[in-house]
All heavy atoms as TSV, in Angstrom:
chain	resi	resn	atom	element	x	y	z
A	1	MET	N	N	5.212	0.649	24.047
A	1	MET	CA	C	4.875	0.773	22.647
A	1	MET	C	C	3.877	1.896	22.442
A	1	MET	O	O	2.965	2.079	23.224
A	1	MET	CB	C	4.271	-0.527	22.126
A	1	MET	CG	C	5.243	-1.673	22.062
A	1	MET	SD	S	4.402	-3.102	21.382
A	1	MET	CE	C	5.340	-3.296	19.916
A	2	SER	N	N	4.048	2.577	21.353
A	2	SER	CA	C	3.174	3.707	21.085
A	2	SER	C	C	1.930	3.327	20.308
A	2	SER	O	O	1.034	4.130	20.146
A	2	SER	CB	C	3.948	4.778	20.311
A	2	SER	OG	O	4.303	4.269	19.052
A	3	GLY	N	N	1.859	2.095	19.782
A	3	GLY	CA	C	0.702	1.668	19.020
A	3	GLY	C	C	0.754	2.066	17.560
A	3	GLY	O	O	-0.157	1.809	16.813
A	4	SER	N	N	1.828	2.685	17.149
A	4	SER	CA	C	1.966	3.119	15.761
A	4	SER	C	C	2.363	1.943	14.884
A	4	SER	O	O	3.172	1.122	15.276
A	4	SER	CB	C	3.033	4.205	15.680
A	4	SER	OG	O	3.272	4.545	14.346
A	5	LYS	N	N	1.770	1.864	13.699
A	5	LYS	CA	C	2.122	0.799	12.770
A	5	LYS	C	C	3.412	1.119	12.026
A	5	LYS	O	O	4.036	0.252	11.477
A	5	LYS	CB	C	0.988	0.570	11.771
A	5	LYS	CG	C	-0.220	-0.058	12.393
A	5	LYS	CD	C	-1.252	-0.384	11.348
A	5	LYS	CE	C	-2.461	-1.033	11.990
A	5	LYS	NZ	N	-3.460	-1.404	11.002
A	6	CYS	N	N	3.782	2.382	12.008
A	6	CYS	CA	C	4.984	2.809	11.324
A	6	CYS	C	C	6.172	2.666	12.253
A	6	CYS	O	O	6.172	3.215	13.341
A	6	CYS	CB	C	4.860	4.277	10.917
A	6	CYS	SG	S	4.670	4.497	9.189
A	7	LYS	N	N	7.153	1.951	11.822
A	7	LYS	CA	C	8.353	1.801	12.634
A	7	LYS	C	C	9.492	2.494	11.909
A	7	LYS	O	O	9.691	2.286	10.718
A	7	LYS	CB	C	8.679	0.328	12.836
A	7	LYS	CG	C	7.630	-0.386	13.639
A	7	LYS	CD	C	7.970	-1.832	13.807
A	7	LYS	CE	C	6.865	-2.525	14.576
A	7	LYS	NZ	N	7.065	-3.950	14.663
A	8	SER	N	N	10.211	3.297	12.612
A	8	SER	CA	C	11.340	3.965	11.994
A	8	SER	C	C	12.611	3.316	12.516
A	8	SER	O	O	13.106	3.641	13.580
A	8	SER	CB	C	11.324	5.466	12.293
A	8	SER	OG	O	11.350	5.680	13.672
A	9	SER	N	N	13.097	2.365	11.771
A	9	SER	CA	C	14.323	1.700	12.158
A	9	SER	C	C	15.466	2.310	11.364
A	9	SER	O	O	15.350	2.529	10.166
A	9	SER	CB	C	14.223	0.199	11.893
A	9	SER	OG	O	13.948	-0.032	10.538
A	10	GLY	N	N	16.542	2.587	12.030
A	10	GLY	CA	C	17.674	3.198	11.357
A	10	GLY	C	C	18.414	2.199	10.500
A	10	GLY	O	O	18.490	1.020	10.815
A	11	ASP	N	N	18.946	2.662	9.393
A	11	ASP	CA	C	19.741	1.769	8.559
A	11	ASP	C	C	21.205	1.929	8.940
A	11	ASP	O	O	21.532	2.510	9.962
A	11	ASP	CB	C	19.501	2.066	7.076
A	11	ASP	CG	C	19.890	3.484	6.686
A	11	ASP	OD1	O	20.363	4.234	7.549
A	11	ASP	OD2	O	19.732	3.839	5.522
A	12	VAL	N	N	22.097	1.448	8.118
A	12	VAL	CA	C	23.521	1.470	8.432
A	12	VAL	C	C	24.021	2.891	8.649
A	12	VAL	O	O	24.813	3.148	9.538
A	12	VAL	CB	C	24.323	0.777	7.304
A	12	VAL	CG1	C	25.808	0.846	7.565
A	12	VAL	CG2	C	23.872	-0.669	7.154
A	13	ALA	N	N	23.523	3.814	7.862
A	13	ALA	CA	C	23.974	5.200	7.967
A	13	ALA	C	C	23.341	5.917	9.154
A	13	ALA	O	O	23.725	7.026	9.484
A	13	ALA	CB	C	23.647	5.957	6.685
A	14	GLY	N	N	22.338	5.313	9.785
A	14	GLY	CA	C	21.713	5.920	10.949
A	14	GLY	C	C	20.520	6.792	10.624
A	14	GLY	O	O	19.998	7.459	11.502
A	15	THR	N	N	20.084	6.809	9.383
A	15	THR	CA	C	18.914	7.604	9.034
A	15	THR	C	C	17.663	6.755	9.186
A	15	THR	O	O	17.682	5.556	8.939
A	15	THR	CB	C	19.003	8.128	7.587
A	15	THR	OG1	O	19.108	7.015	6.707
A	15	THR	CG2	C	20.187	9.047	7.408
A	16	ALA	N	N	16.576	7.376	9.585
A	16	ALA	CA	C	15.323	6.666	9.802
A	16	ALA	C	C	14.549	6.546	8.489
A	16	ALA	O	O	14.555	7.459	7.674
A	16	ALA	CB	C	14.481	7.391	10.838
A	17	LYS	N	N	13.888	5.417	8.313
A	17	LYS	CA	C	13.054	5.203	7.133
A	17	LYS	C	C	11.683	5.792	7.408
A	17	LYS	O	O	11.089	5.530	8.434
A	17	LYS	CB	C	12.931	3.713	6.841
A	17	LYS	CG	C	12.191	3.397	5.581
A	17	LYS	CD	C	12.201	1.912	5.314
A	17	LYS	CE	C	11.448	1.609	4.052
A	17	LYS	NZ	N	11.431	0.178	3.776
A	18	LYS	N	N	11.180	6.601	6.482
A	18	LYS	CA	C	9.892	7.249	6.675
A	18	LYS	C	C	8.776	6.412	6.095
A	18	LYS	O	O	8.954	5.716	5.104
A	18	LYS	CB	C	9.893	8.631	6.025
A	18	LYS	CG	C	10.859	9.574	6.688
A	18	LYS	CD	C	10.629	10.974	6.232
A	18	LYS	CE	C	11.565	11.894	6.993
A	18	LYS	NZ	N	11.278	13.278	6.750
A	19	CYS	N	N	7.612	6.496	6.722
A	19	CYS	CA	C	6.432	5.778	6.249
A	19	CYS	C	C	5.800	6.526	5.088
A	19	CYS	O	O	5.801	7.744	5.037
A	19	CYS	CB	C	5.390	5.661	7.357
A	19	CYS	SG	S	5.759	4.361	8.485
A	20	GLN	N	N	5.244	5.747	4.177
A	20	GLN	CA	C	4.528	6.323	3.044
A	20	GLN	C	C	3.043	6.123	3.302
A	20	GLN	O	O	2.586	5.000	3.473
A	20	GLN	CB	C	4.939	5.616	1.757
A	20	GLN	CG	C	4.233	6.108	0.539
A	20	GLN	CD	C	4.636	5.326	-0.693
A	20	GLN	OE1	O	5.361	4.353	-0.603
A	20	GLN	NE2	N	4.148	5.742	-1.831
A	21	VAL	N	N	2.296	7.202	3.348
A	21	VAL	CA	C	0.860	7.128	3.577
A	21	VAL	C	C	0.179	6.863	2.245
A	21	VAL	O	O	0.424	7.546	1.258
A	21	VAL	CB	C	0.332	8.443	4.198
A	21	VAL	CG1	C	-1.167	8.392	4.351
A	21	VAL	CG2	C	1.010	8.698	5.525
A	22	ILE	N	N	-0.669	5.831	2.233
A	22	ILE	CA	C	-1.386	5.471	1.016
A	22	ILE	C	C	-2.846	5.844	1.212
A	22	ILE	O	O	-3.504	5.335	2.118
A	22	ILE	CB	C	-1.259	3.968	0.727
A	22	ILE	CG1	C	0.215	3.572	0.685
A	22	ILE	CG2	C	-1.945	3.618	-0.580
A	22	ILE	CD1	C	0.449	2.094	0.686
A	23	THR	N	N	-3.345	6.731	0.387
A	23	THR	CA	C	-4.724	7.187	0.527
A	23	THR	C	C	-5.697	6.116	0.054
A	23	THR	O	O	-5.330	5.202	-0.690
A	23	THR	CB	C	-4.962	8.471	-0.290
A	23	THR	OG1	O	-4.786	8.163	-1.674
A	23	THR	CG2	C	-4.013	9.581	0.123
A	24	VAL	N	N	-6.933	6.239	0.483
A	24	VAL	CA	C	-7.983	5.307	0.072
A	24	VAL	C	C	-8.175	5.383	-1.437
A	24	VAL	O	O	-8.390	4.360	-2.097
A	24	VAL	CB	C	-9.302	5.604	0.828
A	24	VAL	CG1	C	-10.417	4.714	0.331
A	24	VAL	CG2	C	-9.111	5.446	2.315
A	25	GLU	N	N	-8.077	6.576	-1.991
A	25	GLU	CA	C	-8.231	6.742	-3.434
A	25	GLU	C	C	-7.155	5.963	-4.190
A	25	GLU	O	O	-7.438	5.331	-5.216
A	25	GLU	CB	C	-8.175	8.229	-3.821
A	25	GLU	CG	C	-9.369	9.034	-3.356
A	25	GLU	CD	C	-9.273	9.455	-1.888
A	25	GLU	OE1	O	-8.170	9.385	-1.294
A	25	GLU	OE2	O	-10.311	9.834	-1.332
A	26	THR	N	N	-5.930	5.999	-3.708
A	26	THR	CA	C	-4.839	5.262	-4.336
A	26	THR	C	C	-5.091	3.762	-4.247
A	26	THR	O	O	-4.877	3.034	-5.214
A	26	THR	CB	C	-3.499	5.613	-3.664
A	26	THR	OG1	O	-3.280	7.025	-3.744
A	26	THR	CG2	C	-2.347	4.891	-4.331
A	27	LYS	N	N	-5.575	3.313	-3.100
A	27	LYS	CA	C	-5.873	1.896	-2.926
A	27	LYS	C	C	-6.961	1.449	-3.891
A	27	LYS	O	O	-6.864	0.373	-4.488
A	27	LYS	CB	C	-6.302	1.619	-1.479
A	27	LYS	CG	C	-5.174	1.806	-0.488
A	27	LYS	CD	C	-5.651	1.583	0.934
A	27	LYS	CE	C	-4.547	1.860	1.925
A	27	LYS	NZ	N	-4.978	1.642	3.314
A	28	VAL	N	N	-7.982	2.273	-4.074
A	28	VAL	CA	C	-9.063	1.936	-5.005
A	28	VAL	C	C	-8.522	1.861	-6.428
A	28	VAL	O	O	-8.875	0.955	-7.194
A	28	VAL	CB	C	-10.218	2.956	-4.894
A	28	VAL	CG1	C	-11.220	2.782	-6.017
A	28	VAL	CG2	C	-10.903	2.843	-3.538
A	29	LYS	N	N	-7.656	2.794	-6.806
A	29	LYS	CA	C	-7.071	2.774	-8.149
A	29	LYS	C	C	-6.244	1.513	-8.367
A	29	LYS	O	O	-6.281	0.914	-9.447
A	29	LYS	CB	C	-6.203	4.015	-8.365
A	29	LYS	CG	C	-7.010	5.284	-8.536
A	29	LYS	CD	C	-6.113	6.486	-8.704
A	29	LYS	CE	C	-6.932	7.769	-8.737
A	29	LYS	NZ	N	-6.093	8.958	-8.807
A	30	ILE	N	N	-5.513	1.082	-7.342
A	30	ILE	CA	C	-4.714	-0.136	-7.437
A	30	ILE	C	C	-5.625	-1.347	-7.625
A	30	ILE	O	O	-5.377	-2.207	-8.476
A	30	ILE	CB	C	-3.821	-0.297	-6.191
A	30	ILE	CG1	C	-2.707	0.751	-6.213
A	30	ILE	CG2	C	-3.234	-1.701	-6.111
A	30	ILE	CD1	C	-1.915	0.870	-4.933
A	31	ILE	N	N	-6.703	-1.417	-6.853
A	31	ILE	CA	C	-7.665	-2.522	-6.963
A	31	ILE	C	C	-8.266	-2.553	-8.360
A	31	ILE	O	O	-8.371	-3.614	-8.985
A	31	ILE	CB	C	-8.761	-2.392	-5.878
A	31	ILE	CG1	C	-8.147	-2.630	-4.494
A	31	ILE	CG2	C	-9.903	-3.363	-6.137
A	31	ILE	CD1	C	-9.049	-2.253	-3.338
A	32	GLU	N	N	-8.636	-1.391	-8.878
A	32	GLU	CA	C	-9.227	-1.319	-10.218
A	32	GLU	C	C	-8.243	-1.774	-11.286
A	32	GLU	O	O	-8.618	-2.469	-12.233
A	32	GLU	CB	C	-9.704	0.106	-10.504
A	32	GLU	CG	C	-10.926	0.514	-9.705
A	32	GLU	CD	C	-11.279	1.988	-9.847
A	32	GLU	OE1	O	-10.467	2.761	-10.421
A	32	GLU	OE2	O	-12.364	2.367	-9.379
A	33	ARG	N	N	-6.993	-1.391	-11.136
A	33	ARG	CA	C	-5.979	-1.782	-12.119
A	33	ARG	C	C	-5.777	-3.290	-12.136
A	33	ARG	O	O	-5.634	-3.897	-13.199
A	33	ARG	CB	C	-4.661	-1.068	-11.826
A	33	ARG	CG	C	-4.714	0.414	-12.161
A	33	ARG	CD	C	-3.488	1.154	-11.703
A	33	ARG	NE	N	-2.314	0.772	-12.470
A	33	ARG	CZ	C	-1.106	1.308	-12.285
A	33	ARG	NH1	N	-0.923	2.244	-11.370
A	33	ARG	NH2	N	-0.094	0.909	-13.012
A	34	VAL	N	N	-5.789	-3.914	-10.953
A	34	VAL	CA	C	-5.638	-5.366	-10.878
A	34	VAL	C	C	-6.854	-6.054	-11.495
A	34	VAL	O	O	-6.721	-7.033	-12.237
A	34	VAL	CB	C	-5.430	-5.818	-9.411
A	34	VAL	CG1	C	-5.520	-7.327	-9.284
A	34	VAL	CG2	C	-4.094	-5.330	-8.891
A	35	GLU	N	N	-8.036	-5.533	-11.206
A	35	GLU	CA	C	-9.258	-6.122	-11.752
A	35	GLU	C	C	-9.335	-5.989	-13.269
A	35	GLU	O	O	-9.985	-6.791	-13.932
A	35	GLU	CB	C	-10.490	-5.498	-11.096
A	35	GLU	CG	C	-10.672	-5.940	-9.657
A	35	GLU	CD	C	-11.854	-5.287	-8.968
A	35	GLU	OE1	O	-12.412	-4.299	-9.518
A	35	GLU	OE2	O	-12.221	-5.753	-7.878
A	36	GLN	N	N	-8.674	-4.977	-13.819
A	36	GLN	CA	C	-8.640	-4.796	-15.274
A	36	GLN	C	C	-7.607	-5.708	-15.936
A	36	GLN	O	O	-7.504	-5.743	-17.153
A	36	GLN	CB	C	-8.346	-3.342	-15.626
A	36	GLN	CG	C	-9.469	-2.397	-15.270
A	36	GLN	CD	C	-9.102	-0.942	-15.486
A	36	GLN	OE1	O	-7.977	-0.620	-15.863
A	36	GLN	NE2	N	-10.039	-0.051	-15.229
A	37	GLY	N	N	-6.841	-6.427	-15.123
A	37	GLY	CA	C	-5.897	-7.397	-15.661
A	37	GLY	C	C	-4.450	-6.941	-15.715
A	37	GLY	O	O	-3.601	-7.654	-16.250
A	38	GLU	N	N	-4.161	-5.788	-15.167
A	38	GLU	CA	C	-2.777	-5.307	-15.180
A	38	GLU	C	C	-1.938	-6.146	-14.221
A	38	GLU	O	O	-2.403	-6.562	-13.159
A	38	GLU	CB	C	-2.736	-3.836	-14.767
A	38	GLU	CG	C	-1.388	-3.191	-14.990
A	38	GLU	CD	C	-1.421	-1.683	-14.808
A	38	GLU	OE1	O	-2.508	-1.101	-14.782
A	38	GLU	OE2	O	-0.330	-1.104	-14.698
A	39	LYS	N	N	-0.710	-6.405	-14.590
A	39	LYS	CA	C	0.176	-7.219	-13.760
A	39	LYS	C	C	0.575	-6.461	-12.500
A	39	LYS	O	O	0.822	-5.248	-12.537
A	39	LYS	CB	C	1.433	-7.601	-14.533
A	39	LYS	CG	C	1.168	-8.542	-15.677
A	39	LYS	CD	C	2.456	-8.904	-16.368
A	39	LYS	CE	C	2.198	-9.835	-17.528
A	39	LYS	NZ	N	3.442	-10.171	-18.221
A	40	ILE	N	N	0.654	-7.202	-11.403
A	40	ILE	CA	C	1.010	-6.600	-10.119
A	40	ILE	C	C	2.403	-5.987	-10.175
A	40	ILE	O	O	2.644	-4.913	-9.626
A	40	ILE	CB	C	0.883	-7.627	-8.981
A	40	ILE	CG1	C	-0.588	-8.003	-8.793
A	40	ILE	CG2	C	1.471	-7.087	-7.684
A	40	ILE	CD1	C	-0.846	-9.067	-7.754
A	41	VAL	N	N	3.306	-6.637	-10.864
A	41	VAL	CA	C	4.671	-6.117	-10.950
A	41	VAL	C	C	4.694	-4.752	-11.648
A	41	VAL	O	O	5.486	-3.870	-11.276
A	41	VAL	CB	C	5.618	-7.133	-11.632
A	41	VAL	CG1	C	5.298	-7.296	-13.098
A	41	VAL	CG2	C	7.060	-6.748	-11.429
A	42	ASP	N	N	3.837	-4.548	-12.631
A	42	ASP	CA	C	3.772	-3.252	-13.308
A	42	ASP	C	C	3.215	-2.179	-12.377
A	42	ASP	O	O	3.668	-1.031	-12.396
A	42	ASP	CB	C	2.914	-3.351	-14.572
A	42	ASP	CG	C	3.538	-4.256	-15.623
A	42	ASP	OD1	O	4.776	-4.396	-15.632
A	42	ASP	OD2	O	2.772	-4.832	-16.428
A	43	ILE	N	N	2.243	-2.572	-11.564
A	43	ILE	CA	C	1.660	-1.621	-10.601
A	43	ILE	C	C	2.686	-1.251	-9.539
A	43	ILE	O	O	2.794	-0.091	-9.155
A	43	ILE	CB	C	0.385	-2.212	-9.969
A	43	ILE	CG1	C	-0.667	-2.479	-11.044
A	43	ILE	CG2	C	-0.170	-1.283	-8.897
A	43	ILE	CD1	C	-1.857	-3.276	-10.562
A	44	THR	N	N	3.457	-2.231	-9.076
A	44	THR	CA	C	4.456	-1.944	-8.045
A	44	THR	C	C	5.491	-0.950	-8.549
A	44	THR	O	O	5.904	-0.058	-7.805
A	44	THR	CB	C	5.178	-3.226	-7.573
A	44	THR	OG1	O	5.827	-3.852	-8.669
A	44	THR	CG2	C	4.228	-4.181	-6.910
A	45	HIS	N	N	5.886	-1.085	-9.810
A	45	HIS	CA	C	6.876	-0.152	-10.357
A	45	HIS	C	C	6.292	1.250	-10.526
A	45	HIS	O	O	6.945	2.244	-10.188
A	45	HIS	CB	C	7.408	-0.666	-11.696
A	45	HIS	CG	C	8.341	-1.820	-11.547
A	45	HIS	ND1	N	8.014	-3.079	-12.000
A	45	HIS	CD2	C	9.551	-1.930	-10.967
A	45	HIS	CE1	C	9.001	-3.902	-11.718
A	45	HIS	NE2	N	9.956	-3.237	-11.085
A	46	SER	N	N	5.069	1.338	-11.026
A	46	SER	CA	C	4.495	2.659	-11.271
A	46	SER	C	C	4.126	3.378	-9.973
A	46	SER	O	O	4.171	4.600	-9.909
A	46	SER	CB	C	3.277	2.554	-12.185
A	46	SER	OG	O	2.231	1.870	-11.543
A	47	CYS	N	N	3.757	2.614	-8.938
A	47	CYS	CA	C	3.378	3.223	-7.653
A	47	CYS	C	C	4.547	3.311	-6.678
A	47	CYS	O	O	4.401	3.881	-5.594
A	47	CYS	CB	C	2.252	2.414	-7.006
A	47	CYS	SG	S	0.716	2.442	-7.926
A	48	ASN	N	N	5.680	2.716	-7.044
A	48	ASN	CA	C	6.865	2.701	-6.192
A	48	ASN	C	C	6.553	2.059	-4.831
A	48	ASN	O	O	6.827	2.637	-3.783
A	48	ASN	CB	C	7.439	4.109	-6.027
A	48	ASN	CG	C	8.848	4.081	-5.489
A	48	ASN	OD1	O	9.554	3.089	-5.642
A	48	ASN	ND2	N	9.251	5.167	-4.852
A	49	MET	N	N	5.939	0.876	-4.873
A	49	MET	CA	C	5.572	0.130	-3.664
A	49	MET	C	C	6.105	-1.285	-3.760
A	49	MET	O	O	6.407	-1.773	-4.842
A	49	MET	CB	C	4.044	0.043	-3.526
A	49	MET	CG	C	3.355	1.332	-3.306
A	49	MET	SD	S	1.591	1.015	-3.171
A	49	MET	CE	C	0.988	2.672	-3.149
A	50	ASN	N	N	6.192	-1.938	-2.603
A	50	ASN	CA	C	6.563	-3.343	-2.569
A	50	ASN	C	C	5.386	-4.204	-2.996
A	50	ASN	O	O	4.227	-3.807	-2.842
A	50	ASN	CB	C	6.990	-3.767	-1.162
A	50	ASN	CG	C	8.317	-3.177	-0.772
A	50	ASN	OD1	O	9.190	-2.986	-1.609
A	50	ASN	ND2	N	8.487	-2.898	0.501
A	51	ARG	N	N	5.688	-5.402	-3.479
A	51	ARG	CA	C	4.644	-6.333	-3.877
A	51	ARG	C	C	3.783	-6.710	-2.674
A	51	ARG	O	O	2.581	-6.902	-2.805
A	51	ARG	CB	C	5.263	-7.580	-4.497
A	51	ARG	CG	C	4.224	-8.485	-5.107
A	51	ARG	CD	C	4.784	-9.826	-5.505
A	51	ARG	NE	N	3.843	-10.648	-6.222
A	51	ARG	CZ	C	2.711	-11.127	-5.731
A	51	ARG	NH1	N	2.355	-10.827	-4.515
A	51	ARG	NH2	N	1.925	-11.892	-6.452
A	52	SER	N	N	4.394	-6.817	-1.513
A	52	SER	CA	C	3.636	-7.188	-0.318
A	52	SER	C	C	2.612	-6.115	0.049
A	52	SER	O	O	1.533	-6.435	0.563
A	52	SER	CB	C	4.571	-7.453	0.859
A	52	SER	OG	O	5.290	-6.290	1.196
A	53	THR	N	N	2.922	-4.870	-0.220
A	53	THR	CA	C	1.980	-3.782	0.038
A	53	THR	C	C	0.751	-3.918	-0.863
A	53	THR	O	O	-0.382	-3.793	-0.401
A	53	THR	CB	C	2.652	-2.417	-0.185
A	53	THR	OG1	O	3.821	-2.339	0.629
A	53	THR	CG2	C	1.703	-1.274	0.150
A	54	ILE	N	N	1.000	-4.214	-2.134
A	54	ILE	CA	C	-0.101	-4.412	-3.076
A	54	ILE	C	C	-0.928	-5.622	-2.642
A	54	ILE	O	O	-2.158	-5.593	-2.679
A	54	ILE	CB	C	0.416	-4.598	-4.516
A	54	ILE	CG1	C	1.284	-3.415	-4.951
A	54	ILE	CG2	C	-0.736	-4.830	-5.486
A	54	ILE	CD1	C	0.572	-2.104	-5.079
A	55	GLY	N	N	-0.244	-6.682	-2.215
A	55	GLY	CA	C	-0.936	-7.877	-1.755
A	55	GLY	C	C	-1.825	-7.607	-0.554
A	55	GLY	O	O	-2.941	-8.123	-0.456
A	56	THR	N	N	-1.358	-6.778	0.365
A	56	THR	CA	C	-2.150	-6.418	1.541
A	56	THR	C	C	-3.373	-5.606	1.141
A	56	THR	O	O	-4.466	-5.802	1.679
A	56	THR	CB	C	-1.286	-5.626	2.542
A	56	THR	OG1	O	-0.154	-6.416	2.904
A	56	THR	CG2	C	-2.080	-5.269	3.787
A	57	ILE	N	N	-3.200	-4.703	0.196
A	57	ILE	CA	C	-4.336	-3.909	-0.295
A	57	ILE	C	C	-5.377	-4.824	-0.913
A	57	ILE	O	O	-6.571	-4.690	-0.651
A	57	ILE	CB	C	-3.858	-2.841	-1.303
A	57	ILE	CG1	C	-3.028	-1.777	-0.581
A	57	ILE	CG2	C	-5.034	-2.202	-2.039
A	57	ILE	CD1	C	-2.293	-0.824	-1.488
A	58	LEU	N	N	-4.931	-5.798	-1.713
A	58	LEU	CA	C	-5.868	-6.720	-2.349
A	58	LEU	C	C	-6.531	-7.637	-1.329
A	58	LEU	O	O	-7.706	-7.981	-1.469
A	58	LEU	CB	C	-5.144	-7.542	-3.416
A	58	LEU	CG	C	-4.619	-6.744	-4.606
A	58	LEU	CD1	C	-3.801	-7.629	-5.528
A	58	LEU	CD2	C	-5.757	-6.077	-5.344
A	59	LYS	N	N	-5.799	-8.010	-0.297
A	59	LYS	CA	C	-6.370	-8.855	0.756
A	59	LYS	C	C	-7.487	-8.125	1.492
A	59	LYS	O	O	-8.484	-8.725	1.880
A	59	LYS	CB	C	-5.270	-9.264	1.741
A	59	LYS	CG	C	-5.737	-10.206	2.834
A	59	LYS	CD	C	-4.586	-10.637	3.713
A	59	LYS	CE	C	-4.308	-9.542	4.718
A	59	LYS	NZ	N	-3.329	-9.956	5.744
A	60	ASN	N	N	-7.331	-6.821	1.660
A	60	ASN	CA	C	-8.314	-6.003	2.375
A	60	ASN	C	C	-9.271	-5.288	1.417
A	60	ASN	O	O	-9.891	-4.297	1.786
A	60	ASN	CB	C	-7.603	-4.981	3.260
A	60	ASN	CG	C	-6.788	-5.640	4.338
A	60	ASN	OD1	O	-7.196	-6.635	4.924
A	60	ASN	ND2	N	-5.605	-5.098	4.597
A	61	LYS	N	N	-9.392	-5.804	0.206
A	61	LYS	CA	C	-10.201	-5.167	-0.832
A	61	LYS	C	C	-11.634	-4.920	-0.382
A	61	LYS	O	O	-12.181	-3.834	-0.599
A	61	LYS	CB	C	-10.180	-6.032	-2.090
A	61	LYS	CG	C	-11.058	-5.531	-3.209
A	61	LYS	CD	C	-10.872	-6.338	-4.464
A	61	LYS	CE	C	-11.639	-7.625	-4.386
A	61	LYS	NZ	N	-11.698	-8.328	-5.690
A	62	ASP	N	N	-12.255	-5.907	0.261
A	62	ASP	CA	C	-13.650	-5.765	0.681
A	62	ASP	C	C	-13.823	-4.616	1.669
A	62	ASP	O	O	-14.752	-3.815	1.556
A	62	ASP	CB	C	-14.169	-7.067	1.294
A	62	ASP	CG	C	-14.229	-8.193	0.268
A	62	ASP	OD1	O	-14.364	-7.889	-0.936
A	62	ASP	OD2	O	-14.128	-9.366	0.682
A	63	LYS	N	N	-12.916	-4.520	2.621
A	63	LYS	CA	C	-12.994	-3.449	3.625
A	63	LYS	C	C	-12.782	-2.081	2.988
A	63	LYS	O	O	-13.452	-1.106	3.335
A	63	LYS	CB	C	-11.959	-3.673	4.724
A	63	LYS	CG	C	-12.235	-4.869	5.589
A	63	LYS	CD	C	-11.145	-5.032	6.621
A	63	LYS	CE	C	-11.344	-6.299	7.437
A	63	LYS	NZ	N	-10.264	-6.500	8.398
A	64	ILE	N	N	-11.845	-2.018	2.051
A	64	ILE	CA	C	-11.548	-0.747	1.385
A	64	ILE	C	C	-12.740	-0.290	0.559
A	64	ILE	O	O	-13.152	0.875	0.636
A	64	ILE	CB	C	-10.284	-0.891	0.506
A	64	ILE	CG1	C	-9.058	-1.139	1.383
A	64	ILE	CG2	C	-10.094	0.343	-0.367
A	64	ILE	CD1	C	-7.828	-1.585	0.626
A	65	MET	N	N	-13.321	-1.202	-0.207
A	65	MET	CA	C	-14.455	-0.842	-1.064
A	65	MET	C	C	-15.686	-0.506	-0.219
A	65	MET	O	O	-16.468	0.371	-0.589
A	65	MET	CB	C	-14.761	-1.982	-2.045
A	65	MET	CG	C	-13.616	-2.277	-3.006
A	65	MET	SD	S	-12.923	-0.848	-3.831
A	65	MET	CE	C	-14.158	-0.586	-5.074
A	66	GLU	N	N	-15.836	-1.164	0.914
A	66	GLU	CA	C	-16.954	-0.843	1.817
A	66	GLU	C	C	-16.816	0.565	2.373
A	66	GLU	O	O	-17.783	1.297	2.488
A	66	GLU	CB	C	-16.968	-1.862	2.963
A	66	GLU	CG	C	-18.134	-1.725	3.904
A	66	GLU	CD	C	-18.119	-2.792	4.978
A	66	GLU	OE1	O	-18.036	-3.978	4.612
A	66	GLU	OE2	O	-18.157	-2.425	6.166
A	67	ARG	N	N	-15.590	0.959	2.678
A	67	ARG	CA	C	-15.346	2.305	3.196
A	67	ARG	C	C	-15.647	3.366	2.153
A	67	ARG	O	O	-16.168	4.429	2.457
A	67	ARG	CB	C	-13.888	2.425	3.647
A	67	ARG	CG	C	-13.520	3.837	4.083
A	67	ARG	CD	C	-12.135	3.893	4.623
A	67	ARG	NE	N	-12.198	3.535	6.034
A	67	ARG	CZ	C	-11.161	3.540	6.842
A	67	ARG	NH1	N	-9.971	3.843	6.377
A	67	ARG	NH2	N	-11.283	3.245	8.101
A	68	VAL	N	N	-15.332	3.066	0.899
A	68	VAL	CA	C	-15.581	4.023	-0.180
A	68	VAL	C	C	-17.079	4.214	-0.390
A	68	VAL	O	O	-17.536	5.330	-0.617
A	68	VAL	CB	C	-14.896	3.533	-1.490
A	68	VAL	CG1	C	-15.321	4.379	-2.668
A	68	VAL	CG2	C	-13.392	3.550	-1.339
A	69	LYS	N	N	-17.844	3.131	-0.297
A	69	LYS	CA	C	-19.292	3.207	-0.528
A	69	LYS	C	C	-20.006	3.985	0.568
A	69	LYS	O	O	-21.018	4.612	0.317
A	69	LYS	CB	C	-19.877	1.799	-0.620
A	69	LYS	CG	C	-19.486	1.088	-1.886
A	69	LYS	CD	C	-20.055	-0.304	-1.932
A	69	LYS	CE	C	-19.597	-1.045	-3.163
A	69	LYS	NZ	N	-20.106	-2.427	-3.201
A	70	SER	N	N	-19.463	3.943	1.793
A	70	SER	CA	C	-20.157	4.632	2.896
A	70	SER	C	C	-19.740	6.072	3.032
A	70	SER	O	O	-18.992	6.629	2.332
A	70	SER	CB	C	-19.882	3.915	4.208
A	70	SER	OG	O	-18.509	3.900	4.497
């Protein structure tokens, strides 16, 4: 194993799925939008992300905000 979190698994056509890098700034904007009361489903559509990705960002909110402050 290479230790990479990104896995490129081929689909039926044989093309590899590419990872989308999410910047800290984008994560902070997502957290702010949720805190302002915006629905997660609306954020997922506008950011073109899965709901689980948004959920992971919110789960790690404390770590993300701590990184921004330092």
